[in-house]
Every structure is written in C-alpha cells, then in structure tokens.
C-alpha positions as CSV (number, residue, x, y, z in Angstrom):
1,X,6.0,-1.8,10.0
2,X,4.5,-4.1,7.2
3,X,1.0,-3.2,6.3
4,X,-1.7,-5.3,4.2
5,X,-2.0,-4.5,0.6
6,X,-4.8,-1.7,0.5
7,X,-7.0,-1.6,-2.4
8,X,-9.6,1.3,-2.5
9,X,-12.7,0.1,-4.3
10,X,-15.6,2.5,-5.5
11,X,-18.1,3.1,-8.3
12,X,-18.5,6.8,-9.3
13,X,-20.8,8.6,-11.9
14,X,-19.3,10.4,-14.7
15,X,-19.1,13.6,-12.7
16,X,-17.4,11.9,-9.7
17,X,-20.2,11.3,-7.3
18,X,-20.7,8.2,-5.1
19,X,-24.5,8.4,-4.7
20,X,-27.3,10.8,-5.2
21,X,-29.1,12.6,-2.4
22,X,-32.3,10.6,-2.6
23,X,-33.3,8.2,0.3
24,X,-32.3,5.1,-1.6
25,X,-28.7,3.9,-2.6
26,X,-28.0,4.9,-6.2
27,X,-27.0,1.7,-8.0
28,X,-24.1,2.7,-10.2
29,X,-22.9,-0.7,-11.2
30,X,-24.5,-3.4,-13.2
31,X,-24.8,-7.1,-12.6
32,X,-21.3,-7.9,-14.2
33,X,-19.5,-5.3,-12.0
34,X,-21.2,-6.4,-9.1
35,X,-19.8,-9.8,-10.0
36,X,-16.3,-8.4,-10.3
37,X,-16.5,-6.9,-6.9
38,X,-17.7,-10.1,-5.6
39,X,-14.5,-11.9,-7.0
40,X,-12.4,-9.0,-5.4
41,X,-14.0,-9.6,-2.1
42,X,-13.4,-13.2,-2.3
43,X,-9.7,-12.6,-2.9
44,X,-9.4,-10.4,0.1
45,X,-8.5,-11.3,3.6
46,X,-10.5,-8.4,5.1
47,X,-13.1,-5.8,3.9
48,X,-13.2,-2.2,5.4
49,X,-15.8,0.5,5.5
50,X,-16.5,3.4,7.7
51,X,-19.2,3.6,10.4
52,X,-20.9,6.3,8.2
53,X,-21.3,3.9,5.5
54,X,-23.0,1.4,7.6
55,X,-25.3,3.9,8.9
56,X,-26.1,5.2,5.3
57,X,-26.1,1.9,3.1
58,X,-26.7,-0.8,5.8
59,X,-24.3,-3.2,3.7
60,X,-23.8,-7.0,4.2
61,X,-20.4,-7.0,2.7
62,X,-20.5,-10.8,1.9
63,X,-19.0,-13.0,-0.8
64,X,-22.3,-13.8,-2.5
65,X,-20.9,-16.5,-4.7
66,X,-21.2,-20.0,-3.1
67,X,-18.5,-21.3,-5.6
68,X,-16.1,-18.6,-4.4
69,X,-16.8,-19.3,-0.7
70,X,-16.2,-22.9,-1.3
71,X,-12.8,-22.1,-2.8
72,X,-12.0,-20.0,0.1
73,X,-12.5,-22.9,2.4
74,X,-10.8,-25.3,0.1
75,X,-7.8,-23.0,0.4
76,X,-7.8,-23.2,4.2
77,X,-9.4,-19.6,4.3
78,X,-12.4,-18.4,6.3
79,X,-15.8,-18.7,4.4
80,X,-16.0,-14.9,4.5
81,X,-13.3,-12.3,4.7
82,X,-13.0,-10.4,8.1
83,X,-15.2,-7.3,8.1
84,X,-13.8,-4.2,9.5
85,X,-15.2,-0.8,10.5
86,X,-13.6,2.3,11.6
87,X,-15.3,5.0,14.0
88,X,-13.4,7.5,16.0
89,X,-16.4,8.2,17.9
90,X,-17.6,4.6,18.6
91,X,-21.1,5.5,17.5
92,X,-22.3,2.2,16.1
93,X,-25.8,0.8,15.1
94,X,-26.1,-2.6,16.7
95,X,-29.1,-3.6,14.4
96,X,-26.9,-3.0,11.1
97,X,-26.5,-6.2,8.8
98,X,-22.7,-5.8,9.1
99,X,-23.0,-7.4,12.4
100,X,-25.3,-10.1,11.8
101,X,-24.0,-11.5,8.6
102,X,-20.8,-13.2,7.6
103,X,-18.0,-14.1,9.6
104,X,-15.6,-12.3,12.0
105,X,-15.8,-8.5,12.7
106,X,-13.5,-5.8,14.0
107,X,-14.0,-2.2,15.1
108,X,-11.1,0.1,15.1
109,X,-11.6,3.2,17.2
110,X,-10.1,5.6,19.7
111,X,-9.6,5.4,23.4
112,X,-13.1,7.4,24.1
113,X,-14.6,5.6,21.2
114,X,-13.8,2.1,22.6
115,X,-16.0,2.5,25.5
116,X,-18.9,3.9,23.5
117,X,-18.5,1.1,20.9
118,X,-18.6,-1.6,23.7
119,X,-21.8,-0.1,25.1
120,X,-23.5,0.1,21.5
121,X,-22.5,-3.5,20.8
122,X,-23.5,-4.8,24.3
123,X,-25.7,-8.0,23.7
124,X,-23.7,-9.0,20.7
125,X,-20.9,-10.6,22.5
126,X,-21.8,-14.0,20.9
127,X,-20.7,-12.7,17.6
128,X,-17.2,-12.3,18.8
129,X,-16.6,-8.7,17.6
130,X,-13.2,-7.4,18.3
131,X,-12.8,-3.7,19.6
132,X,-9.5,-2.2,19.1
133,X,-8.2,1.3,20.1
134,X,-5.4,3.1,18.2
135,X,-5.0,5.5,20.9
136,X,-6.3,9.2,21.6
137,X,-6.8,9.7,17.8
138,X,-7.9,7.5,15.1
139,X,-4.3,6.2,13.7
140,X,-4.5,4.6,10.3
141,X,-0.9,3.1,10.6
142,X,-1.5,1.7,13.8
143,X,-4.8,0.2,12.4
144,X,-3.2,-1.3,9.3
145,X,-0.2,-2.8,11.4
146,X,-2.5,-4.5,14.1
147,X,-4.7,-5.8,11.0
148,X,-1.3,-7.2,9.3
149,X,0.5,-8.5,12.6
150,X,-2.4,-9.5,14.7
151,X,-5.2,-10.5,12.4
152,X,-3.0,-11.8,9.6
153,X,-4.5,-9.6,7.0
154,X,-2.4,-9.3,3.8
155,X,-4.9,-7.9,1.4
156,X,-7.3,-5.4,2.6
157,X,-10.3,-4.4,0.4
158,X,-11.7,-0.6,1.4
159,X,-15.2,0.0,-0.1
160,X,-15.9,3.3,1.6
161,X,-17.1,5.8,2.1
162,X,-15.5,8.9,0.5
163,X,-14.0,10.1,4.0
164,X,-12.1,6.9,4.4
165,X,-10.9,6.8,0.9
166,X,-9.8,10.4,1.4
167,X,-7.9,9.7,4.7
168,X,-6.1,6.6,3.2
169,X,-4.9,8.6,0.0
170,X,-3.9,11.7,2.1
171,X,-1.7,9.6,4.3
172,X,-0.3,7.8,1.2
173,X,-1.6,4.5,2.4
174,X,-3.5,3.2,-0.7
175,X,-1.8,0.8,-2.7
176,X,-4.3,0.6,-5.4
177,X,-7.4,2.5,-6.7
178,X,-10.0,0.5,-8.4
179,X,-12.7,3.0,-10.0
180,X,-15.9,1.7,-11.9
181,X,-17.1,4.6,-13.7
182,X,-20.8,4.5,-14.6
183,X,-22.3,6.0,-17.7
184,X,-24.6,8.5,-15.9
185,X,-24.6,12.0,-14.1
186,X,-25.6,13.0,-10.7
187,X,-25.2,16.6,-10.9
188,X,-26.2,17.3,-7.3
189,X,-23.7,19.7,-5.5
190,X,-24.6,18.1,-2.2
191,X,-24.3,14.6,-3.3
192,X,-21.2,12.8,-1.9
193,X,-18.0,12.7,-3.8
194,X,-15.3,10.1,-3.8
195,X,-12.5,12.2,-2.8
196,X,-12.5,15.5,-0.5
197,X,-10.2,18.4,-0.5
198,X,-6.7,17.9,1.0
199,X,-3.0,17.7,0.5
200,X,-2.5,14.7,-1.6
201,X,0.7,13.1,-2.6
202,X,2.3,15.0,-5.5
203,X,2.5,13.8,-9.2
204,X,0.3,11.5,-11.2
205,X,-0.6,7.9,-10.4
206,X,0.0,5.2,-12.8
207,X,-2.6,3.5,-14.9
208,X,-2.2,-0.3,-14.7
209,X,-5.6,-1.2,-16.4
210,X,-8.6,-0.2,-18.1
211,X,-11.5,-2.6,-19.3
212,X,-15.3,-2.6,-19.9
213,X,-17.3,-4.4,-17.3
214,X,-21.0,-4.3,-18.6
215,X,-21.8,-0.8,-19.2
216,X,-19.2,0.6,-16.9
217,X,-15.3,1.1,-17.1
218,X,-13.1,-0.3,-14.6
219,X,-9.9,1.9,-14.1
220,X,-7.0,0.7,-12.1
221,X,-4.2,3.0,-10.7
222,X,-1.4,2.5,-8.5
223,X,0.6,5.5,-6.6
224,X,4.0,6.7,-7.6
225,X,5.0,9.6,-5.2
226,X,7.3,8.5,-2.6
227,X,6.8,8.8,1.1
228,X,8.2,11.6,3.2
229,X,11.0,11.3,5.6
230,X,10.9,8.2,7.6
231,X,7.3,7.4,7.0
232,X,6.9,4.8,4.3
233,X,4.0,5.3,1.8
234,X,2.6,2.7,-0.5
235,X,4.5,4.0,-3.4
236,X,7.6,3.1,-1.5
237,X,6.5,-0.4,-1.5
238,X,5.7,-0.4,-5.3
239,X,9.2,1.0,-6.1
240,X,11.1,-1.3,-3.8
241,X,9.4,-4.2,-5.4
242,X,10.8,-3.1,-8.7
243,X,14.1,-2.8,-7.5
244,X,14.0,-6.3,-6.3
245,X,12.9,-7.3,-9.6
246,X,15.9,-5.5,-11.1
247,X,18.1,-7.5,-8.7
248,X,17.1,-10.7,-10.4
249,X,18.3,-9.2,-13.8
250,X,21.8,-9.2,-12.7
251,X,24.4,-11.4,-14.4
252,X,25.0,-14.1,-11.8
253,X,28.4,-13.7,-9.7
254,X,30.3,-15.8,-7.0
255,X,32.0,-12.6,-5.8
256,X,29.4,-9.9,-5.6
257,X,25.7,-9.6,-4.7
258,X,22.9,-9.0,-7.2
259,X,21.2,-5.6,-6.5
260,X,18.5,-3.4,-8.2
261,X,18.0,0.2,-7.6
262,X,15.5,2.9,-8.9
263,X,15.9,6.7,-8.3
264,X,12.5,8.4,-8.1
265,X,11.6,12.1,-7.9
266,X,9.3,13.4,-5.3
267,X,6.4,13.6,-7.7
268,X,6.8,10.1,-8.5
269,X,8.7,10.5,-11.9
270,X,11.3,7.6,-12.5
271,X,14.7,9.3,-12.9
272,X,16.7,6.2,-13.6
273,X,17.1,2.6,-12.8
274,X,20.1,0.2,-12.7
275,X,21.3,-3.1,-11.4
276,X,24.8,-5.0,-10.6
277,X,27.0,-5.6,-13.2
278,X,24.8,-3.7,-15.8
279,X,26.0,-3.6,-19.4
280,X,29.8,-3.9,-20.2
281,X,30.8,-3.1,-16.6
282,X,31.5,-6.2,-14.4
283,X,32.1,-4.4,-11.3
284,X,29.4,-1.6,-11.4
285,X,27.0,-1.3,-8.4
286,X,23.2,-1.0,-8.8
287,X,22.9,2.3,-7.3
288,X,26.2,3.6,-9.3
289,X,24.6,2.5,-12.5
290,X,21.3,4.4,-11.9
291,X,23.0,7.6,-10.5
292,X,25.3,7.7,-13.6
293,X,22.1,8.2,-15.9
294,X,21.0,11.2,-14.2
295,X,22.4,14.7,-14.7
296,X,24.2,15.6,-11.6
297,X,22.7,19.1,-11.8
298,X,19.1,17.8,-11.9
299,X,17.2,19.8,-9.1
300,X,15.1,16.9,-8.6
301,X,17.8,14.7,-6.9
302,X,17.6,16.8,-3.8
303,X,13.9,15.5,-3.0
304,X,14.3,12.0,-4.7
305,X,14.2,8.8,-3.1
306,X,16.8,6.0,-3.9
307,X,15.4,2.6,-3.6
308,X,18.0,-0.3,-3.4
309,X,17.2,-4.0,-2.7
310,X,20.3,-4.0,-0.6
311,X,21.6,-1.5,1.8
312,X,24.0,0.8,-0.1
313,X,27.7,-0.2,0.4
314,X,29.9,1.9,2.9
315,X,33.0,0.2,1.5
316,X,34.1,-1.5,-1.7
317,X,37.4,-2.6,-3.2
318,X,36.3,-2.2,-7.0
319,X,36.0,1.6,-6.9
320,X,37.1,4.3,-4.8
321,X,33.6,5.7,-3.9
322,X,31.2,3.4,-2.3
323,X,27.4,3.7,-3.2
324,X,26.6,5.4,0.1
325,X,29.0,8.1,-0.8
326,X,27.8,8.5,-4.2
327,X,24.2,9.0,-3.1
328,X,25.4,11.7,-0.5
329,X,27.4,13.4,-3.5
330,X,24.4,13.3,-5.7
331,X,22.4,15.4,-2.9
332,X,19.8,12.5,-2.3
333,X,18.5,12.8,1.3
334,X,16.1,9.7,1.4
335,X,16.9,6.0,0.9
336,X,14.5,3.0,1.1
337,X,16.1,-0.5,1.2
338,X,15.0,-4.1,1.6
339,X,18.1,-5.9,3.3
340,X,20.9,-5.0,5.6
341,X,24.3,-6.2,3.9
342,X,25.7,-9.3,5.4
343,X,29.3,-9.9,6.3
344,X,29.7,-12.2,3.2
345,X,32.3,-9.7,1.5
346,X,32.8,-6.9,3.7
347,X,32.7,-7.3,7.6
348,X,30.4,-4.9,9.6
349,X,29.1,-3.1,6.5
350,X,26.9,-0.2,7.4
351,X,26.0,1.9,4.7
352,X,22.7,2.9,6.3
353,X,24.7,4.2,9.4
354,X,27.0,6.3,7.1
355,X,23.8,7.9,5.3
356,X,21.9,8.3,8.5
357,X,25.0,10.1,10.1
358,X,25.1,12.5,7.0
359,X,21.3,13.5,7.7
360,X,19.7,11.1,5.1
361,X,16.3,9.4,6.0
362,X,16.9,5.6,5.7
363,X,13.9,3.2,5.8
364,X,14.3,-0.6,5.8
365,X,11.2,-2.5,4.6
366,X,11.9,-6.0,6.1
367,X,8.8,-7.6,4.3
368,X,11.0,-7.3,1.0
369,X,14.2,-9.2,2.3
370,X,13.4,-12.4,1.0
371,X,12.7,-11.0,-2.5
372,X,16.0,-9.2,-2.3
373,X,17.8,-12.3,-1.2
374,X,16.4,-14.6,-3.8
375,X,18.9,-13.8,-6.4
376,X,21.7,-14.1,-3.8
377,X,20.9,-17.5,-2.1
378,X,24.1,-19.2,-3.4
379,X,26.1,-16.5,-1.7
380,X,24.5,-17.0,1.7
381,X,25.2,-20.4,2.6
C-alpha cells in the first residue's frame, strides 16, 4: 500500500548522542539549523514524535515562521502540519504543549492503548484529537497507510526520539535520513543515542547532500537495500523511481512500450540498469538490456531484485525468450514493478503470473503507475 515519504530528522553530537543526561534539553543546533528545521516542517504534511519525546522534551512542533505559515495557507494547506504521536501503551500527558498548540493532532496506538489514551485526553475533545489503533500491536505499516489514505499525508517528518527512528529504520520504512552533526561531544554512556541495536537493512546508504548550516553539518542519506519478500521497503520506491526515469530515456516507438529496469543486489549495490531500445538494438527490452550486463555466474543474482517500470513480458515476437523467462533463468527471485502490461500489443499479458507461479516474489507499487505510463501516453489512446 502507498506510504507517505518518511523523512527522519535529528541533531546529534560528534559522538552520536541526541542529548545529555542533564535536566534541560541539550541544544545541539544553532539558529541557522533551527531555521532549516522550520523550513522542513513547513514543507511537510505531518510531523511525528514518540510519546516519550513529548514527556521528556515537551515540544510544540510548530512552524515558527509567519511567512512560511502564510505560504502554506496560500497554497490551500492548513497553517500547521498535522501533529502525530505514537504510544503503544496510550500513556499520554494531557498538559503537554503538543496538544494545546498548532493545528490538528493524531495519536496512533494499540487496541489496549486506545482506551487509556482516550481516558488520558478526556476533556480535550474540543481539540479534535484523532485516536487510531493499529491492532493488538503497534504496526508501523498500518500507521503509514492510514496517514496516507485517510489523512492525506504525502510527506511525513519524524523528529524522534531514538526509539522511533530505530524502529522505522529497522523495518526499512525511512525514505530519507537528515542528520545535523553538532561540533561538540557528550561522552555520557547513559545519554540517549540516535539509533539502538538491531538487524538493520544491509549495505551502505547513499549520500545525497552535505552542507554547512551555521556551525553544524547537515548530512542527508537515502536507503539502498531492497525490501524482503513481498514487503516493500523505502529503498524499493527509490529504485523503482529510477526505473521510471530510465523509461523516459527510451527512443520513442509506435510499436513498443518504453520501459526502464534496474537490477539491485540485496545489500543495495546497483548491478546494472537498462531501458528499451538501448544502444544499437531496436528491439531489446529493458530487463533484457540490464541482465545482459551482469555475469550470469554472479552469486548476487540469487538474492537480487529487478525493478521494472512495466511488468516483465511473458510473450514477445522479437526474441525467443520473454523478459519473465530471462529473469527466471538469471536466478532472480524478487521483482518490483509499477504497472501491469495492458493489452495494447499482447492480449492477456501476465508476466507477473508467470513469475509468481515459479516462486518469485512480485510486488506492484501502483503509486508509480502514472510515472511509468508517462512516456507511453501516445500508445494508450
């Protein structure tokens, strides 16, 4: 199911701490970085923090700039982003500034926590706080689906704490990590850290930006490691977006679709990419072009993922082997696609069915369908 774009935002010391152990919040950022954070908040549809952060820091989570709030209103958006908190237990402080400032608020909790949250917030009904249970346990995927489908959130900024950041990273649900690294040390072993231990997605994240903001350094990373099985991870969306960009590079055709494909190892290493009619071959398909660039004996293929803007073909006239068969012969067992092949050239095409019947995990991310169709509009009528 579609999720919002999830941006994790945090400031850390040089030795990786979010705070010290003193009674007052340690201010890691300076004025310039606080203003940057305000800009990111203004660009977001919702801001999320854990209930522990509310108890510890009592944040307001507002867009402070009057000009940015005015720009939101002029664009037809609420003056303030939706404020979201997460509490499995429902243990909430009704006196916290979180509830009494800004615009709309939502609480995501469990079946048991929902009753406790409602009791804790009794008397604040006039604030219109939405309490949502994700089931017996706190379910981050259900939470994100609800934010997307029910609350219309397309961009979610997550400001902590460390436990929330850790859970989203462990489940592969963070689309971007923004770190402001402050030029100081904390050095207290009991101080809170940004991330805790766990089985994180493998491989290296990709650096997309570094820049000085006052005396801190902003570092932005995006994930690269594909999801597992039939569960989509944030990196799956990154790679499928690239496949759709490659489709736009195809030489135009009146007799074939424009498709892009990327093959990615389990650790997030790009093995190859390709697009329809690449190079001097007027009939080559995207998956075919990409797989041809990889040594068939490469052991990484068995755990790799193929990303294709269009469902891999099950039948074709130009070559003996369709792309679905090429994927199976390569030993790939996971495919992520944006769009089912229409009957324009082949009736009842079902490459996904062929792959699934052979034991391949096939995911379709329909939020990318329009991007995949864009270079093929002239073929669709």
